[in-house]
N, C-alpha and C positions, 0 to 999 in steps of 0.2 A: 616726704618729698615726692614730687611728681613732675613729669615733663609736660610742658605746655608749648604748643606751637602757635605763635601769635603773629598777626598781621599788623605791624606798627609802622605808620608813615610809609605804607606801600612796600615794606620789606618784611620778609619772613624772619621771625626771631624765635629761637628756642631757648626756654629757660627751665631750669630744674629747681623748683621752689615748693614750699608748703602750699597746698591749695587755698589756704586761708590768707595768704599774703596779699595785702592791698596792692592794686596796680601802681599806686604812687611809688611804692618801694621797689616793685619790679622794674619800673622805668628808671628810677634814680640810682638804685644800688646795683642792679644786675645788668642794665643796658646803657648806663651812663647818659641817659636823657634827662638832664637836670633842669630843663626849662620849666617843667611842672614843679611847682613849689609846695612845700609842706607849710600849712598855716595853722590849722587847729586840730586836725586829726579826727574831727567828728562831723564833717560835711556841712559846716556852718559858715565858712568864710569864702569859699570859692577859689582860693589860690591854686588848688590842685585840679582844676577843671580840665578835662580832656574830652574828646569826642569818641563815643562808642557808636559806630555807624554815623548817623547825622545828629545824634542826641548828645547834648552837653551832660557830662557825668562827673561827679566828684570822685576822683581816683583814690582818695584816702580811705574810702569805705567800700570800694569795689573790689571784692576778692578776685584774684586771677582766675579762679575756677568758674566764675560767672561769665567770663568773656566769650568763651567758645570760639567760633569762627568769625566773630564780628570784627570789622575793621576798626582799628584804634588810630586816632590822629592826635598828636601832641602839638605844642606850639612850634617845635622844630619841623614838623611835617606840614604845617599850614601853607607855607610857601618856601621855596628854596632861597629866595633873595630878600625876604621881608617885604614883598611887594603885593601881598594880598590887600584888597581894598580896605579892609578893616585896619590892618597894620598901617597902611598909608594915611588913613584918616586919623589914627591915633597920633601920628607924628605931626600931621597938619594942625591938629588942635592942641598940640603940646600936652597931651594927657598925662604921661608918666611924671611923677615926682621921684619918690624913692624907687618905684618900679616893681616892688616885690609882688604886688597883686596883679600886675598887668597881663601876664600870660593867661591867667585864669579869666580875667575880664575879657580879653580878646577872644578866647575860646568860647566863652559863653555868648558874647555878642555875635560871633560868627555863626554859631548854631541857631541863635535866635533869628538872625536875618535870613538864613536859609529857609526857615519855616514861615517868616513874616517879613517879606522884602520891603514893605512900605509901612513901617510902624508909626504910630503917633507917640507923643510924649508919655502918655499914661501906660501904653503897652511897653515902651522901653523901660520905664521905671519899674513896672511889675516884673519884667523878665530879668532885669539886672539886680533886683532887690536883694538877692542872696549873696551877691559878690561884694565883699567889704573892701573899701579903700580907706586905709588909715589916714591917708593924706587928704581925703575929701575932694577928689577930683570929679565928683559925680556930674557936675554941670558940663565939664569938658567931655566926659565919657558919653553923655547923651548927645552932645553936638557931634562928636565923632561918629556915633552910630547913625545919626541923620545923614551925615556926609557920605558914609559908606553905602547907605541905602540908596542914595541918589546916583551912585555910579554904576 
């Protein structure tokens, strides 16, 4: 076990965990930030996506020991009131069905738009390709990303 001082959603958090513990479990089990979901455990579905700095990362394979001083943002830290432009666009386009993958989808889309504020369809499809939606809302996800980009 080791003590890690983390910057999560703008707050300093201290955890005492094994250095190999994935950030997903640090967030969910030790800090009660359960918006980040467990999907596959092998970084293939995107349900566990968080931001490490400004980069979308799969938290299920990111050991806490790799975080260092980098800022972590989870879906809970994206906005206080759910009024981030991507979150608003998600609601405008009625994207969620079951909702399980949506936190990861939103986190990935947010990081993507920060790096590419005016994407085309092909760029959106490529960027979102690794985030799986079992309900198949991909057309609405793409529309929501275009709407968020326009704001």
